[in-house]
N, C-alpha and C positions, 0 to 999 in steps of 0.2 A: 735083015734081023739085026745086023750089027747097028744099023742107023735107028732102028726102033729101040734097041737097048741103049745107044747113046742117048736118045731123046728122052728115054725114061729115066735114065741116071741124071740128066740134066734138070728133068723136072722134079726128080727128087731132091736134088741139091738145092734148087730154086725153092722148094717147098719146106727144106729145113732152114733157109736162109729166111724165108718169110716167116716161120715159126720164131727163128731167133730174134728178128726184128720186132715180131708180136710181142715176145716176153720182154725185149727191152722196152717197148713201148707201154706194155703193162706195168713194168716197174717204174717208168717214168711217171706214168699216171698215178701210181700209187704215191711216189714221192711228192708229186703235185698236190694230190689230195691230202696228204699228211701235212704239208707246208700250208695248204689252204686252211686245214682245220687248226693248224696252230695260228696261222694269221687271223682266223675267224676269232678264235679265242682271245687273242690279243686286242683285236679289234672291239670285240664285246667288253673286254676289261677297260680298254681306253674309253669306249663310249660311255660305260657306267661311271667311270671316274670323271670324265668330262661333264656327264649330267649332274653327278653330284657337286663338282665344282661350280657349274652353272647355277645350280640351286642355291648353293652357299653364297656365291656371289650376288644372286639376285635377292637373297635374303638380306645380305649386308647392304645392298643398295636400297632396299625397301626400309630398313631401320633409320638410316639418316634422314629419308624422305619423311618418315613419320616424325621423327625429332624436328625437322625443319617445319613440317606442319604443325607441330605442337607449338614451336616457337612463334610460327606467324599467328597461330590461334592466340596464342597468349598475348602476343603483341596487338592483336585485334581485340582481345578481350580486355587488355590493359586500359584502352581508351574508354571502354564502357564502364570499368569500375569507378572512375572519378564521377561518372554520371549517376552511378547508383549511390554512392556515398552522399553526394549533395541532396539526391532524393530522401534517403533516409535522415539527413540532418534537417531538410526542411519539414518531414513529417514531425520529427521531434520538436522542431520549433513551433510548429502549428499547435501541436499538443500542449506545449509550455504555455503558449498563449491563451489557449482555451482554460487551462488550469488557473493561470492568472486572471482571466476575466471571471471565471467561477469563483475563485477566492474574493474577488473584489465584490462581486454580487453578495456572496455570503457575509463579508465585512459591512457591507450597506445594509443588508437586512438585520445583522446584530446590532448595528447603531440605531436602525429604526425601533428594534424591539427594546432597546435600552432606554430611548427616549419615550416610548410608549410606556414602559414600566415606570420611569421616573414621573411622568404626567399623571399615571394612574395612582401612584404613591401620593403625590401632591394633591390630586384631587380627593384622595380618601382622607388625607390629613385636614384638608379644608372642610370636608363634610364632617369629619370628626369634631372640628373646632365649631362649626355651626350648629351641630347636634348638642354640643357641650360648651356653651359660651364662656367667655372670660368672666373673671369675677366681677367685672364692672357693668354686667347686665343686670337688669331689675331684680331678678331672683336672687343673686348673689349679694346684691346691694341690700336686699331686705334681710338676707341672712346676716350681713355684717351689722346692719342697724340693730337686729335682735340682740346679736353677741354684745354689740357695745352697751346696749341698755342693760343686759344682764350684768356685764362687768362692772358698769357704773352704779349699778343697784346697791344703795347703802347696805341692804341685808346680805349682800353676796361680797362684801370685801374680805380679803384674806385675813385670817387669824394667824396669832405667832405659831400655834401648833402646826397648821398647814405649812408655814413657812420653813419650819424646822423638820418637816418631814423629808426624809430621803428621797431622791430622784428615782432610786429604784423601785421604792413602793408605789411612786406615781406611775411609773411605766407599767407595773404589774396591774395596775387598776385597769389599764385599756389593753388588756391581753387579746381580747377578740372584739370583732366589729359590733357583734350583737351585745356583748356585755358592756362595751363601751357606749352603746347607744342608750341601753337600759339604765346604766348608772348616770349618763347625762340627764336622762328624763327625771330620775330620782333627784339628782341634784337641783334640776330646775324646780322641782316641786317642794324642795325642803330648802332650809336656810344653810345650804352648804357653800362655802366660798368657792369661786372658779378662778382659775388662771389660764388664760388662752395665748397660745403662742403661734404665730403664723410662720409657716413652713411647707416643704414639699411633702406631699403625701407618699409614704413609702408602699403602700398596699391600697388596692381598690376597697371602699367602704361606702356606707350611706350616711348622709348628713342626717343628724338628728333633729335638725329643725325643719328643713324642707323635704325631707326623705328622699332627695335625690341622690344620684351615685357620684360619688368623689373617685375619679380615675387616679391611676398610678402617676405620679409625677406632677400632679396639679397642687397648687398653693391652696392651702386650707388652715382653717383655725383649728388648733388641737387644745383640749383642756389637759392641763398638766397634773 
């Protein structure tokens, strides 16, 4: 019985020792868990910070790369700019040459039109002269002969009264072409003296002898 009691006491002491060791181990485990949790939190914070730092550094590394690419691209584009500028200059030069050619064509057409207009005017003047010949033609020569015969006629010599008449009254006598032709016919059929003056006709009228039209600016014999 003593041995059994002694053995039981030893077993109980050993159980208490094991319990104490167990409690110590549990405490150590708790400390280790707390330390692990702290270390875990620290590691997570460090990882997050390092991740942010990596992202920041990566962003900073990407920006110089873009700038370098931009510089390189500009350097690559810069050689193309001189090629674009000459292309635009060549286009402007071609357009300018076209405008010059067009203006030259228009100038040539204008000169041709002027020449044609001048020739048309000359032809019209020639036709006008041919339609209304110079006083050296037979009709005008006959008119001059008739006028000279009238002037040289003894019964148509001027009288002192007609010579003393003022020029204003003489000009009033030929106020209109119809009145002038009527009075000229009356003078031809009566013994009224005539005085003719050769000069430029200032308005178109009809000849009292041949009944032809005397145009403006032509030489004609007028009775004073």
